[in-house]
N, C-alpha and C positions, 0 to 999 in steps of 0.2 A: 642778633642785632641786624637790622637792615642797613644797607648801604644808602638807600633812599626811601623815605617814607613821607607821604603827603596825606593830609586830612582836610578834605573840603577846600583845597587851595583854589582861590579865585582871584582873578585880575580883571578889572573893568577900567576902561577909559571913558570917563564921563558916565553915561547911562548905558554904554555898550560893553557887555562882558566879552572878554576874549578867551579866557580860561574859566570854565564854569564848574567850579567845585570839584576839582580833580582829587581822586583817591588812587594812590599808586604805591605799591611796595616792590622795591628791587632788592633781591638777596645779595649779600656780599659774594663776590666771585662770579657774578653773571657777565656775560656779554649781552647787553640789553639793546634791542633795536627799537627805535622810536620813529614811527612813520606817520605821515599825514600829508594831505595836499597843501599847497601854498594857502596860507590864511587859516589853517586849522588851529593854530595857537601853539605850535611846537616851539618856536623860538621864544615866545613870551614865557612859556612854561620853564624852559631851560634857563632863561635870564633871571627868573625868580629864584631858582635853585642856586645859581651861581652869584647871586647878590647884586646883579646889574639893575634889577627893578624890584620894588617891594610889592608884595601881595596886597590886594585890597582886603582879603580876609582869608581865614584858614590857617593851617599850620604845616610846617614841614621840618624834616630833620635829615642831616646828612651824616653818615657814620655814627649815628646815635647822638649827634650834637644838634640841638634845636636851633633852627635858623631864624632870622639872619644872625650869624655869629662870625666874626673875623677869625676866630681861633681855628675853625675848620678849614680855612683857605690854605693852611699849610698842608693839608692832607688831600686836597683835590687838585686835579689838573684840568685846564680848559683849553680846547683848540676851537675857537669860533670860526665860522666859515668866512668872516671878514678880517682875518688876521692881516695886520699891517706891521711893518718893522721900520726901524730907523735906517734910512738908506746909507748913512755913513759908517754904520757898524757892520762888522763881519758876523758870520753865523756863530762863530766861537765867542765873540764878544757879547752877542745877544744872550747866549745861554749863561754866561758868567753873570751878566747884569740881572737878567730875569729870575734866575735861581736865588740871587741875593734878596730879592723882594719877598720871597717865600720864607725867609729866615732860615733856609737851608742852602747856603752858598756852595755851588759845585766847584770841584777842582777842575783844572784844565783837562786831566785824564778822564774824569767823569764826562765832561762835555764832549770830548772826542769819541768816547764810547757811545753816547747817545746819537751823535751825528752819524756814526757808523751804522747804528741801528736803523736810522731812517734813510740811509743811503746818500748822505751828504758829506762823507768823510773827505772827499776830494775837493770840496768847496768850503772847508772850515774857515779859511781866512779870507774868502772872497766877500766883498761888501754886498749887502742885500740889494743895493741899487741895481746890480747886475744880475739879480736872480730872476729866473722865469717864474711864472705863476705856479707851476708844479713844484719848483724848488722851494717857494715860499710855503706851500701846503706842507712839505715835509718838515720845514723849520717850525711850522706851527705845531706839528705833532711833537717835535723835539722839545719845544718850550713847555708843552703840556706835561711831559714825563721827566723833565730834567731833575726835579726835586723828589722823584720816587714817590708819587702820590698813591694813595690806596683806591681813590675813585677818580676816573678819568672821563671827561666829556669830550667827545669827538663829533664835531658838526661837519658832515660831509667830508670825511678824511681823504677820499680818493677822487673827488670831482676834479676834473681839469688835468689829471696826470695820466701819463701813458700806461698801457696794460702791464708792462713789466714792473714799473714802480708800484702800481696798485697791488700786485701780487706780493711785492716786498712788504707793503704796509699791512696786508692781510696776515702774513707771517708774524709781523711784529705784534699785531692785536692778539693773535693766538698765543704768542709767547707771554704777553702781559697777563692774559687769562690764566695760563699755566702757572704763572708766578703768584697767582692769588689776587690779582687786581680786579676791580670792578670797572667794566667799560660800558658807558652809556653813549650810544651812537646814533646819529641820524644819517640817513643816506637816501638819495634818489635811485641808487643802484639796487634794485630789489633782489637781484640775484646775489649780490654781495651780502645783503642782510640775511637771506635765506641760508647761505652757506656758513656765515660766521656766528649768528646770534643764537643764544640758548633760549631766549624768549623774546617775544615781539609784541609791541602795543601798536595799535592803529588808532590814531586820533582823528576825530571828526567833529567839526563845529564846536570846538572848545572842550570836548570831553573824549574820554577813551571809549571807542566803539567796540573793539575787540582786543583781547589780550591772551597770550598763551604760547606754548611751544609751536613749532611748525606742525607736528602731529595733531595737536589740539585744534589749531586753526583749520587744518585740512579736514578733521572730523566734523567740525561745525559747518563748513561750506560744502561738504561733499554729500551729494544725495545718493550716488551710486559709484561703484568702482567698475572702471572699464578694464577688463582683463583680456590680453591677447596671448594666446598659446601657440607655440610651434610644436607639432606632434607628428608621430608616425601615422601612416594611413589608417583611417577607420575602416575595419572590415565591413564589406557590404552586408553580411549576414546580421550585423549588430547595428547598422546605421539608423534604422528606424527607432530602435529602443534607445539608443544613446541620444538621438536628437530630441526625442520626446522628454527624456529625463532632464536634459539641459534646459528645455523650456519651462520646467517646473522649478528650477533654482534661479533662473536669471531671465533677462529680457533682451531684446534687440540682438538675437544671435545671428552671427554671420559665419558660415563655414566655407572656406576656400582652401582645400588641402594644399600645403600642410598646416594651414593656420585656422584658428578658431577665435573669434571675438565675441564677447559676452559682457553684458552689464549685470553686475551682482550687487546685492544690497549690503553685504558685509564681507570682512576678511575671512570669516568662518567658512563662507561658501567657497572660497578659493581652495581651502584645505580639502573640503568635500569633493571638489572637482578633481583635484590631483589624485586623491584616494581612489575615486571611481575609475579614472583612466588607468591607474595601476592595476586595479582589479580586472579590467577589460584587456590588460596586456597591451595597452597603447602607450608607447614611449613618449615622454614629454622632454623636449629639448630646450625649451625656453619659455619663461613666464614673464610677461611685462604687465605692469599695473599702472595705469594713468592716474596720477595724483594731481590735484590742483596746485599750481605754482603760487608763489607769494604774489606775483603780479595779478593773477586771477582773483585771489583772495582780496588783495588791496582794491581792485576795481569792483569788489562786492558782487562777483559772479558765482552762482551756484553751479557746480560741475555736473553736467549730464553728458550724454553721448554727443559728440561733435556732429 
C-alpha cells in the first residue's frame, strides 16, 4: 500500500490548468522531497491531497483511503507554510485543542513531550502572541505530529529559523522516519532535501519533470565523472605509457604531481584506474569524485568539466 497515490490528478482555475494530470506514488516510510519553482503547482497539489481544494479531475488516495475523505484526516498531519495561531492561547493549549479536533485528544504529558521534540519545552505556557516566527514554525510542526499521524506534510519546515534549530528539526524528521512515518516535505533549502530525503520529485509547469533517489537523479544529469586523485610520484620511465593509457579511458586529463584530474564516462573506469596504478606501484592517497548537487540538478544543468 502506498502512503500517497495519484492518478491523472488535475486542477484548473477556469481554463488555466495549474496541476496537469499528475501521477505520483509515494511508498510508506519515505522521506519524500517535493521541489519546484514558485508557480510550478506544488502548493495546489498539496492542497488537493490535504482537502483544502477539490481536484478538477483525476483520483488520489492517502494511506489506501480514496480521497477526499474526512476519515483519513485522523491519520495525517499538516504543517502549512502559512501557519497562524490564536494569540491568546499558549503552545500547550494549542496542542490540547488541535489534537482534540483530530479525535485523538492528547494528554498534557504527550503535549509536553512533543514540545520538547521541537525545542519549545521552555515556552510551553507562553502565549503565541509573544512567539517569534521561528517559534511559530516549531509549533506548526508540533501541531502536525501531536496526534501521532502516519503521514506528515511539512511545507518549508526550517525556513526562517536559525541553524541550530534547523538541525534540531532535521533530527526530528529522521526520528519520525525511523519510527515508520511517511514525511512529504517541500523546502527551498536544497542542501536540506539532499541530506534528508529518500526520494525527490522536481515539479515543473504543473507536472513532475524528474523523480528518483539522489543517485538516480545524478545518473540522469551526469554526462561524465570528474575524478581527482592524489598519488605518489609517477616514475619518469613509465610517464609516457601511463599518460597515453589515461587518455584512452578518459578526457580532459591534467597532471600536476601529486594530483591527477580526469573526466571518466562511468564508475567502472575509476576501478580500472585504481587497479592500473596499483599494478604500476603508484600509491593512491585520496580519490575525489565530483557529483552534481541537487542545486545543479534543480537548475537543470548537465554536469561536465567546470
